[in-house]
N, C-alpha and C positions, 0 to 999 in steps of 0.2 A: 404382271399383266396377263390376262387371259388370251386364248388363241383368237377369239373374236375381236377383242380390243386391239391386239397386235395387227390384225388385218385392217381394221378401221384406221388406225394411226398411220400405217404405211400407205394406205390409199389416199388419205388426206395429204400426207407429206408429198406423195408423188404428184398430186394435182397442184399443190401450192408451188412446189419447185418447178414442175413442168411448165406452168404458165409464166414463171419468172423469166424464161428465155425470150419469148416474144415481147414481154414487158421491157426487158433490157434493150432489145433492138429498137423498140418504139422510143424509149427515153433517150437513147443515144443520138437520135435525130435532133435533139434540143440541148443536151447537157454534155459537158466534157466527161470522158469516161471515168477517170480516177475520182474526180469530185462527185460524180454521180454515185459511184460505189461507196465513197465515204459518207455521203448524205444518207444512203440507205441504212448504213449501220449506226449513224447518229440517231436516227429515229428509233431504231430497235433498241439501242442502248438506253435511251431516255425512258422508254416505256418499261423495259424489263427491270432496270435498276430502281425506278420509282415503285414498281410493284414489289420488288425485293425489300426495300426499306419498310414498306407497309406490312408485308406478310411474313418476312423471315427475321428471326431473332439474330442469327449470325449471318449477316449479309456482306461483311467485308472479308476478303481473303487475307489471312494472316499466316497460316501454316505454310511451310515450304512447298508441300505437294500441291496445295491450292494455287499458290503463286506460279508454280511451274506450269500447271494446267492452264491458267489464265494466259500466261505468256505464250505457251505453245499454241493454244487455241486462237488467241488474238492475232499473232503474227502469221501463222501458217494457214489455219482453217478459215479465218475471216479475211485478213488483209490480202492473202493470196488470191482471193476472188477478184481483186483488181485486174489481174491478168485476163480474166474472162471478159471483163468490160472492154479492155483494150482489144482483145481478139474479135469480139462481136461487132466491132466497127465495120468489118468487111466479111466476116464469116456468118452465114445464115444461122438463125437461132436453132433450127432443127439439127444442123450439123454440129453446132456447139454442144447441144444436149447429148447427141450420140457419143461425142468424145468423152462425156462424163461416165460412160460405161467402163472407162479405164480405171475409175476410182477403186473398185474392189480389187483389181489386179495389182495396182500400185500399192494399195494398202497391204495386201498379202506380202509384197516384196519388202516394204518398209518394216513389216513385222519380223522379218528374218533377223536383222541386226539389232532391232530395238526391243523386241519382245521374246527373242530366243527361239523363234520358229525355224523350221528347216525346209529346204527346197529339195524335193526328191528329183531323181533323173527325169521322171515323167513330167514333173512340174517345170523343169528346165526346158523341156521340149515345148511345153505349153506356152511358156514365156516367149520363146522364139516365134511361135505361131502368132502370139499376140502382137508382136511388132509388125508382122505381115498384115494383120487386121488394121492396125493403126495406119499403115501405109495406104491401105485401100480407102480409109476415111480421109486422110490428108491429101493423097494423090499428088505428091510433090513433083515439081519440074526439075529433073536431074541437072539441067543446064543452069538453073538458078534456084537454089534451095530456099533463098530468102525472098523470093518474088511473091508479091500480092498475097493471096489467101494462104499460101504455105507458111509464111512468117506468122500470120495471125493464128493459124491453126496450131502452130508450135507454141505460141503464147498460151493457148488454151490447154495444151498438154502440160505446160509448166504449171498452170493453175491446178490441174488435176493432181500433179505430183505434190504440190503444196498442201492441198486440202487433205489428201491421203495421209501425209506426214502429220498434219495437225491432229487428225483423229487418233493416230497411233500414239502421239506424244501425250495426249490427254489420258488415254488408257494407261500408258506407262507411268504417268504421274500419280494416278490413283487418288483423285481429289475427293475430299470429304465435304467440301462446300456444297450446299444445296444447289439444285439445277438452275433455279431462277437467277440467283446472283452470279453463278458461274457463267451462264450464257451472257448475262448483261455485261459483266466485266470484260469478257472476251470480245464482245461487240465494241465496247468502248476502246479497248486497246487496238483492235483492228481498224476502227474508224480513225483513230489518231495517227496510226501508221500511214493510212491512205491519204489523210490530209497533208501529212508531211511530204509524201512523195508527190502529191498533186501540186503543192506549192513549189517544190523543187523543179518540176518540169514546166512551170509557168502557166498552169491552167488557171484561168480567171473567168468567173461567171459574169454574165451580163443580164440586164433586166428583161431582155427579149426572150430568154429561155423559160421564163415563168409563164405558164399557161395551163389550161385544164388537162391537156394531154400529158405534158411532161410531169406535172404534179400528180396526176392520177397514176402514172407509171411508178413514180417515186414512192407514193404512199402505199401502193400495192406491195412493192418490194420491201419497204421498210416495216410495214405492219404485218402483212400476211405471209409473204415469202421469206421473211427474216425473223421477226420477233416470235411469231406463232410457230413457224416451221422449224426454227432451230431449237425451240423448246421441245418439240416432238423428237427431233434428231438427238438431242442430248439425253433425253429420257431413254431412247432406245440404246444409245451408246453406253449409258451407265448400267442398263439392265442386261445387255447382251454382249457388249464389246464392239470393237472396231469392225470386225468381220461382218456381223449381222447388220450393223448400221450402214456399212458400205453397200450392202445388197440393194439399197434403194436406187443405186445407179442403173439398175436394169428396168425399173419402172418409169423413172423420170423421162428418159429419151422417148419412150412411147407416147406419153402425154404431151411432151414438148413438140414432138414432130407433128402430131395431129393438130395441136393448137396453132403451130406455125403455118401449116398448110391451109387451115381454115381461116385464120385471122390475117395472115400476111401474104397468102398466096405463094409460099415458098415451094420449091420442088426438091426432093431428096433422090439422088441417083441410086441406081442399083448397086454400084460398087460400094457406096457408103453404107448401104444396108448390109451388104455382104461382109464388110469390114466389122460392123457392129456384131454380126453373128459370130465371126471368128473370135472376137474379144470375149463374148459370152462363153464360148466353148473353152477358151483358155482359162477363164476363171473357174469353170467346173473342174478342169484338170488340176489346177493349183489347190483348190479347197474341197476336193471330192470327199475327204473324210469328214471335214467339218460340216459339209452339206448333208451328209448322211446322218451325222449326230444331231443336226438341227432340223431334221425333216419335219418334225412336228411344228416347229416355229415357222419354217418356210411355207408349209401348206396353209398355215393360218394366214400368211401374207398373200397367198395366191400365187406366189412364184418361187425381193428385197429388197 
């Protein structure tokens, strides 16, 4: 990919994923969270696998590394997003998006045991500062850590950890399957996991949830923020690895926050913004060498 194409892809991905947060908040007013998440990936899986059958000669994962990539991506990168839908029932979409800034940091930490990377003393200090940044975003009640928004924000932190792990597991597996079927099968696996959990917790849809607003939010998420966006994400992941792919976490919150303020009238507190700033500083400490090596890539993106 050229520098200009890199920048265009990251900008499009930031917009698609940024607008997904207010779309989730809108859809959650009508749809059960896990079923909503599962339906999002159902739509994407059907679109992507249909296209794969038509366009790709080897569209079924048979090699061990491809199966591992599909399993890791499906369970952690895709199904793990169900925690985001649960959390956004009470957490504003802008705050949920800001918490996604943790993805690059958690990705770097997962890469230590799984990809053989090392954490320097400065990186350890950075990680500690990162927890302070997370605390400013979550702002827990010391008297009741599981009260209200705190529990929901912790669910979103769990989603961040799951998504970061999924990206690293895919890189570790080294899949040779083309991107289109790889993404499609991952969506299918993730959707099935979410349907199973949705049934287990007793989520049942009703006819009154079907309407232009709920279906519009679902179609946007399934087609644009999932099928198209994840194809872009997997392309960057295959080309540059989990580090560069995770960098998108610093553009998405900006888009999502602006969209949430304009579309939903949400307000983002100064402490939340400060926490996000600390998280960004931590990532720079953890991956300062990689950032320096990738400076040509980063400047092509405008920031990741």
